[in-house]
N, C-alpha and C positions, 0 to 999 in steps of 0.2 A: 860274486859279492852281492849282498842284498841292496836293492835300491828302494827308496821311498819317494813317492811322487805326491806333491801337494799342488793342485792347480796345474800350472804350466811349469812348475819348478821341480826338477829332479834332484833329490838329495841322496847321497850314498851312505848306506849302512847306518851306523849309530849317529852320523852327523845330522840326521833328520831332525831330531828334537834339539840337538845342539844349536841349530839355526834359530830356534825359537827363543833363545836367550844365551847368555855367555856361560855355557856349561860344557865341561869336557865331554868328548864323545863317549867315553866309557861310562860316565855317569848317566848320560842320556839313554844309552842302551839298557843300563840296569833298571832305570825307572820305567821304561816302557815294557820291558820283558818280564818284570816281576809279576807273580800271580796275585790276584785279588784275594781278599779274605783275611783271616787272622794273621797277625804278625807279632813279633816280640814286643813291639811298641803299642799293640792294641789293634782294633779293627782298622781296616783300610778300605778306601773307595777307589774305583776306577774313574778317572776324570779326563776331560778333554783339555788340551793345551793349545793356546791360540797365539800365532805369530803376528808381528806387525805387517807382514806381507800378505796376510789373509790365510796363511796355511794353518792346518789343524792337525794335531797329533793326539796321542793318548799317553797317560802315565797312571801309576798307582800310588796313592798318597795316604798318609794317616788320616783317620777321621777326626782326631783331635789336633790341637796346636801346641807346640812346645813353648809358645810365647803367651799362652793364656794364663794369666795370674790366678783366675778363679775367684771363688768366694773369699772374702776377708771377714772372718768372724768378728762381731762386735762393731763393724762399721755399717752405718746406715746407707742405703742406696743413694746414689747421687740424685739431686733434685732434677726431675724431668726424665730420668732414665725409664725407658719403657713407654713413654708417652706416645699415643697414636694420633696422627694428624691425617685427615683425608686430603690427598693430593687431587683426586678426582673421585666424585661420588655421583653415580648415575642411578642409584636405586638400592633396593634391599639386596643383601648378599645372596639370598636364595636364587635370585634371577640374574646374577652377574658373575663374570670372571673376576675374582679378587686377587689383585697383584699386591704383594707385600714387599716393600722396599725397606731394608734394614741398613743402618749406617754402621761404620766402624772407623775408629781413629778420629772421631770428632769429639772435642771437649765440650763441656757445658756451655762455653761461650761461642761454640761453633755450630749450634743446632740449627740456626737459620741457614747457614751454609749447607748443612746436610740436606735440609728440605729443598733448597734450591737445586742441589746436585741430584736429588731423587726425582724432582720434577723434570730436570733436563734429561735424565736417563729414560724416563717414560716417554718423553717427546721423541727421543731417538728411536726407541722401540716402536712406537705407534706411527712413525712416519713410513714404515715398511708395510707393504701390502701382504696379507689381507688385513693387518691391524688397522691401517688407515681408514678402511671402509667400515670397520666394526668397533670404533672407539666407544660408541654408546653402550656396548655390552660390558664395559669394564668399570670396576672400582679400583682405585690405587690408594694404598695406605702406607704412610711413612711411619716406621717405628723407630723412635729415638733410642740410641745407645750412647751413654755418656762415658767416654774414655778418659783415663787419667792423663794421657798424653796425646798430642796432636800428631797425626801422620800414621804411617804403617811401617812395620818392621821390614827391612830390606830396601827402603827408599830413604836416601838416595843411593846407598851402597849396601853391600852385604853385611857390613859390620854394625849397621844401625838397628837397634832394638827399641821398640816402643811398647808401652803398657796400654793395650786397647781392650775394649769390651769383648770382642770376638776372637782376638788373637790372630788377626789376618797377617799374612806374611808372604813376601816375594821370596824367590830362591827356594821354593818348595821342591823337595827332591832334587836339589841342585840345578833347577831350571829357573833362570832369572825371572822370566815373565809369568811364571805360574804362581797365581795368587790364591793361596790356600787359606782355610778358615776352620774353626772348630765347629763341626756340624751340630753338635748337641747344643752349643750356645746359640746357634742360629735358630734352632727349633724352639728354644725357650723364649726368644723374642718374637718369633713368628706367631706363637700361641697368643700373644697379647692383641693381635689384630682380630677384627670380627670374623674373618675367614681367610684362609690361605690356600689359593689354587696355584699361584706362582710365587716363588721367593727369589728376590734379587738382593744381593749384598753389595752395597756401594761403599768402597773404601776411600778414605780421604787422602787421595794421591793423584797426581797428574801423570804418573809413570804408566805407560801402556802395560796392561796385563789383565789377567782374569783366569777363570776356570769354570768348567761345567761339570757339576756333580750329578750323577745318576743315583739319587737318593730317594727312596720311598719313605714318606713320613706318616705317622698316625694322624697327623693333622689334615692329610689329604693331598699335599703337594708331592710331585714326583721328581723334583730336581731342585738344585740350587745353582744359580749363576753368580759368580763374583766378578765385579768389574771395577775399574778405576773411575772414581767419581769425577775427577777433573780432567779426564782424557776424552775428547769428543769422538774418538773412533772406537772406544771400548764398548759402546752400546751394541755393536754388531755381535759381540760375544753373547749377549743376552738373547738377541734375535735367533741365532743358531741354536742356542740351548733350548729355547721354547719350542723349536721344531721337534725336539725329543719329548719334552714334558707335556706339551699340548697336542702336537700333531702326531705323536707316536711314530715319528719318522726315523729311519735309519740314517747313519752317516753314509754319504755317497763317495767319500774319499777312499783311497786304498794305498797299500804299501807295495810299490812295484818290486818285483823280484821275490815276493813272498809266495806262499803256497796257493794252489788253486782251491777254490771253495769245494769242500768235500760234498759230493752229491748225496751221500748217505745222510747228511744233516737235514735234507728235505727243503722244501720251499720256505724261505723266511716269512715271518708273520708281518713284518712291516710293509706298508703299502707302496714304498718307493724303491724297493730292490726285489729282484726276481732271478731265478735260475733260467728264465725263459726269454727268448728274443721277442721282438714286437710281433712277428708273425704268429708265434705260438700264443702270445697273450691275446691277440685278436681272435684267433681260432677258438680259444677256450673261454673267451669273454672274462678275462682275469685281470685283476689289479688295474693298471692305468690304461687299459685298452681303449676306453672311450676317448682318451686324449690324444691317441697316436695320430700323427700327421698334422697336429695343430701347432702354430707358432707359440712358443712359450716366452713369458716375460723375462726369463733369465738368458734368453738368446737361443736361436736355433729352433729346431722342430722336435717335438716329443717323439721318441722312438725307443731304441734300446742301445745303450752305450756300455760297452763292457768295462767292468771295474766298479766296485762299490762294496760297502759293508766290510772294508779293510782288505778285500781280496781283489787282486788285479785280473783274475780269470775265474770264470764260473758263475759270476753274478753280474747282473745288468742294472743300470740306473736309467731313469726316464730321459734325462738331458745331459749335455756335456758338462755343465759347471754351474750348479745352483748353489744357494747358500748352505746347503747341507754338505757341500764339498769345499767351498772357499768362502771366507768372509767377504763382505762387500758386494755380494750378489743378491739376486731376488730368489724367492721361493719359485720353483717351477710350477706348472699347472697342477700336476697331481699333489704337489706339496701344499699349494694354496687350498685345495679342496680338503686335504687332511687337517690343515690348521683351522678351517672353518668348522669342521666336524668337532675339533677340540674345543672351540669356543662354545659350541652348542651343547657340549657335555656339561657345562657349568651354567650357561646362560639361556635365556628364552627370548624370542622375538616380540613378546607382548607382555606388558605389565600394567598395573593400575594402582593408584593410591587407595582405591576402594577394594578391599579384598574380595575375591570371588566368593559368592555365596551370601554376601551381605544383603539382607532384605531391603528393597528399594520401593519407592512410591513415585507417583507422577510428579511430585514436588521436587524430586532430586535431579541433580546434574551429575552425569557420569563421565569421567575422564580416563582415557587409556594412554599409554606411552608406547611409541614405536621407536626403539633405540637405533634401528638400522635404516638409513635412508633408502627409499624405494620400496619399502615393505607395503604390501597391499593389505587393506583392512576392510572386512565385510561384517555387517551386523545381521542377525536373524532373530526373530521372535517365534518361539515355539517351533523351531526348525524351518521357518520360512524366511528367506532373505528379505531385508528391508533395503531395496536399492537406493532409496532416497538418503540413506545414511552412509553409503559407501565412502570410505576414506576419511570420515569425520572422527577426530580423536576426542571431541567433546559432544555429548548428546544431552539435550534437555529432554528428560523423560516425559514431560508434559506434551511433547510433540509426537510421541510414539503412540500409535493407535493400539488400544488394549481392548479387543472384542470380548463379548461375553458379559456375564453379570458382575456387578460390583463385588469385590472381594475375591474374585478368581485370581489364582496365582499363575503368572506367566513366566517364561524363562527367556531372558534376553542374553544373547551370546555374541561375543566379539571374536572374530577369527582373523589372525594375522599370518601372512606368509611372506617369507623372504624369497624373492624370485631370482636371486643372484645367478648369473650364468657361470659363476666359478664352481658350481656344484652340478655334476652330471649324474652321480650315483642315485638312483631312485630310492634306495634304502635310506640314504642320508637325507634326502629331500624331505622325508617324513618328519625329521627333527626340526625342519625349518618352518613348521607350522605350529601355532599354539592357539588355544582357545581359552576364554574366560567366560563364565556365566554367572548371572545374578537373578534371583527371584524378584519379580516386580508385580505389585498389586495396585489396583485403582484406589 
């Protein structure tokens, strides 16, 4: 008989997903074992399902929602629908990770409640490392959706149906805590934000639940997380899901009793699972070898622990139980490094309100911003460092010596480096340095 293990809990056969909500075992089996892709009801997505005990499973769900009313010809959009409010704005979108939070099940009179729930979910997400150390790299945008009715389909019971802007609903694929949504409707609202690197749907419910969609969008985001806006534990769902979308991390949980990972598939591309043990990784200087033997924030020592990527045998993970295996945990050391890499795919460690290349004179003052605490800052003129300016984020150009004849154009350069010890990969460290330059004349 097949067993599925989540964290320290072993569940037998189809009962694995049944434990994530009040769903018959047969239905749970059908929803996890069905193939992704086209289905009679339209396109389908593979999603993750999250239990209140921290367990994680998978299911295949429709891309659309049977409860989405859709466009009503002849009716004007509700006042405030699609309105974008900055929850956190640290700078221009080109230099930041832009998180878009979209509400569902909030009426016109509940938009302040939505913005409060959106801010609370960001606080839950950004309390986890490495988010906590990198808050300055983020913008957070709240996109209002005005629903005809308050609340979400499936809450408080399966018979409850509500008319909402995104069609969010519990009991998706007969799994009580699985909170599904119409992904096209989500994309329509995400497009209203200045930029979308991460998308989070906050539903107007206190009932624990959510889902993690692996959805690539033309807008640039790689996934959608749905969470209960009024449940303080649901934020962990978003943390785990961003491990996929930002960190490009694999799931580290597995289904006990299922097949061994087929060696002919080759080494997985994700940085946190491998066919090889710690000794082999060290010998080959591969994947997380630089972290092996170090104490990890999720507990224990980085090494090779068999089981991961849904297979109990044939694949190894770096630590026993990180957040990529169970909710309520920390990212392990390789996971933190991968998350920081994800941050810097969208953001930079140095910005300035004065665009690079802007002609300056000795009468100007130049200011730069260092969004990450501890970042080092050096200034140079025509390639020579100005040690007297080291670490200064505001420079009065009248104090900068400009040799040579009047009218000569000099190049002033600011170089910022994030020296975090959470990154060991030299190739990644190059992304942790940024420069800005300006022409300066006397």
